[in-house]
N, C-alpha and C positions, 0 to 999 in steps of 0.2 A: 215522540218516542217514549218508551217506558224504560227509565234508567234506574238501575240498582246502585245505591250509594252505600258503601260500608263505612262504619264509623260515623254514621249520619248525625249522631248527637254531639260529636266533638266539634272543636273550633273550625277546622277546615271543612269537614264533612257537612256541617250545618250550613255553611255558606254555599257549598255546591248545591245542596238541596234547595235553598231559597232561590238561587240563580236559575236552576232547572225549572222550578215551578213558575217563576216569573216569565220564563221563555215559553211556557205553555206545555211543558212535558209532564208526564206522570212519573212519580218517584216512589220507589220501594226503598225504605230506610232500614238497612241491615245493621243490627247492633244489639247491645244489651238493653239500651234505652231507646225510646222513640226519638225520631228527629223532629225538627221544627215544623214539618209539614209532611204530606204524603202518608203512605201506609207502612206501619212498623212490621218488620219481619225479624223476629228475634234470632240473633247469631252471636255466639261467643267465639271470638277469633282463636281462643286457646283450645277449643274443643268442637269437633264436628265440622261438617262441610255446610256452607250456606246454601239455601234453596233459591236459585235464580230463575225458577219457573216463571215464564212470561216476560222476562226482562230482555230488552233489545240490546242493551249495552251496560257496562259496569264501570263505575269509578271507585277505586279502592283507596279509601282514606284512613281506614282503621290502622292504628300503629301504637306501639309503646314508645313514647317520646321522651321520657324523663332522662336527665343527665345524672345517671346513677353512679355511685362510687364503684371502684373496682371490686370484683369478687364473682365467684361462680354463681351465686344466687341471683345477683343482678343480671348477669349475662343470660342465665337460663330463663328469667322472667321475660326479657325482651326477645330472646330467640323464639319463645313460644308463640309470640304474636307476629313478629316481623319476618320470621323465616318459616316456621312450621305453619303458622296461619296462612302465609302466602301459598304454601304447598296445597293446603286444603282449598283455598280460594281457586287456584288454577285448575284443580280437578273438577270443581263445580262449574267453572266458567264455560267450559267447552270451547266453541269457536266464536263466542260473542266478542265484539270489540271491547277491549279492556284498557283502562287507564290506571296505572299504578303510581300513586303519589309517593315519591321518594324524597330526597333531601340533598342539598349541596354538602351536607356532612359526610357523604360517601367519598368525597375527594380527599386524596392523601395530602395532608398539610405539610409534609416534609419536602415536597418537590418545589421547584421554583427558586425564588430569591431575587434580590435586586429590585428594580422598579416593578410596581404592580402591573401585571399583564392580565387581560381578561382570560378567565378560565373557560376553556372549551370542553365539550362533552367527552373528548378523548383523553382528558386528564386522568392519571392513574386513580383507580378506586379499590385496588386489591388489598392494600395494607396501609399502615400508618395511622389508623383511626385512634382517637384519644379517649373514646368511651365505647360502651356496649351498644349504644344507639347507632353510632356510625358504622360499627362492624356489622350489626345485624341488618341495618337498612341496606348496606352494600350487598350482603349475601342474599337478601330477599329480592332486591332488584335484578340480580343476575338470573334468578329463577324466572322472574317476570319477563325479562328481555328474551330469554331462551324460549319462552312460550309464545312470543309474538305480541307482547303488550307494548303500549306506549308508556314510557316512563318519564315523569316530570320531576325536575330537581329544583325546587324553590329554595331560597335562602332567607332565614330570619323572617318568617311570616308574621305579619302584624295586622291589626284591624279591630273592628268592634267585637268585643268578647274575647280578646286575646288573653289566654290564661298564663302565658309564659314570658314573653319578651319584655313588655312594658312593666308588668308587675314586679318582675325580678330586678329590673333597673331601679324602680322606685324604692324597693326594699333595701337597696344598698346605700341609700342616703343616710348618713349618720352625722348628727350635730351640724347640719348645714354644709356638709362636705360629701362629695362623691369621688371615690378613688377609682381611676381608670388605669389599666395596665398599658404601658408604652405610650408613644406619641399618637397624634391624630393620624388616621388612615382612611382611605376610601373604602366604602362597603356597599355591596348590593343588598337591598332589602326587597321583600315581596309583599305587596298588599294582598290580603286574602281574597279580595274581589278579582284581582288579576289572576290569581291561581284558579279560582272558580271558573272564570271565563276560559282559561286554557283547558281545564278539564272537559268542559262542554264542547269546545271546539275540537278537541282531540278525538271525541267519539262521534263527531259529525252532528252534534246537537247545538252548536253555537252559532254566532252571527257571522263567522268568518268563512263559512263554506259548508258544503253538505257531504264532504268526504273525510273519513278519518285520516289522521296523520300517519306517516310511515312509522312502523313499530321500532323506534330507536329511543334513545334518551334525549331530553330537551331541557336546557336551562330555562327557568322561569323567574323573572324579577321585574321590578319597576323599570321604567324606560331609562332612567339615569342612575348612576351610583350617587351616594351621599357621603359627606364628610362626617366621620363618627362624632366628633365633639359638637358639631353644629346640630346633629340629630339629637344628641343627649340634651343639650340646652333647650332645644325646642320642645322635646317631650316633657321635661321638667316644668317649663313655663306653661304648657297647655294644661298640666295637672295642678298648677298653682303651687309648685314646690320650689322654694328658694334654696339653692345649693350651689356651691362653688366646686368646679372640677379641679381635681389634683391628679397629676400624672405620677404613677409609680413605675420605676424602670421595669421593663418587661421581664428581665432575668430574675429580679427580686419577686415579682408577682408569681412567676412560675415556681420558684422555690417555695413560696408561701402556699401555693396550691398543692404541691406535692407533699408537703409536711403537715398540711391541715391547720396552719397557723391562723388562717382567716376562714372561719366557718362559712360554708356555702360557695367558696371559691374553688373551682376545679380546674384542672389543666385544660379541659374543653372550653370552659368559660373564658379563661385567659386567652386562648387561641382565637376564639370568636371575636373578642374585643380588641386584640392587639395586632392581628394580622390582616392586612388589607386584602380583601377578596372582592373582585368584580367579575360577575358572570357575563360571558359572551352570549348574547341573545339571537345571534344571526340565524341559527337553525330554526328556532321557533318563529322568527319573523318570516323566514322563507316558507313556512307552512301556512302563512296568512294571519298569524296571531299578532296582535298589538296590545301592549299594556296601556290601559286607559286611566288607571288610578295611581295616585302618588301620596307620599307622606304628608304633604302640605294639606291636602283635602282632609285627611284623617285628623290631623291636629286641629284644624279649624273646627271640625265637628266636635272634637273632644273639648276644646276650650269653650264652645257655645253651650255645652250641657250644663244644667244647674248643678251646683255642688251637692254631694250626698250629705244629708243631715244625719247626725247620730240618732239611733233609735231611742225612743222615749224610755226613761227608766221605769 
């Protein structure tokens, strides 16, 4: 197949490109910068429609992902990519099979309570979002679903080249201590390789079948949930960082996030770390997809890499 991948130079998009090339497909890399392989087709998601001439299918990974502070300017910047960019994408896509990569951040965090229950795809997504990213991704995916796209909802994507999850965790270590909001909770995480496999399978280009999935939303994550504190300790050890975990009561952490007393800590970050979220994968499994990658493999590879030496003066 000839597969168009938007956001092909980004973290998730670049892994989709590599997986598609490894599977023998031709790739058109749409974005402002070239992808890791394939042919570059320049497209700015904030302006103009992409040219999908010759593409058999589309995987849309381009997104404005940052956890920005509240404000009209931040909202407008993410709306321009995640919502208006989706409108331009859908006009250009025509009737081609389309996979739209969303996020579990679209789920309303206010619902539920009590024991952690797996979150299914019918969980509310209309309101309650803690930042512009969640709101604009939810608005964009509603457009995609109405147009007949397959929507994938991963949670906390990690893997080689991760620019967000692990770096932000390591940055919060101070004087041999790492403060975490609330107690230990179960969490779903998504290896970027599992997400890439799901993208290809959903357009009929993967190893789990030759027919596209039904155009609805699907949760995508590793096969089993993890315990938060266990994951954090393992990540620190794999990176050679010695630090002790200290728990901060969740209400105190939320107050600090709202008042800006701890730089870099936002209500969204507190929610992601303190609220147990386990994704139900039954719908994706019924489509024939199976997650094959896990955190242990990533951490083994991370620990085996030689340490980075400082640049010579």
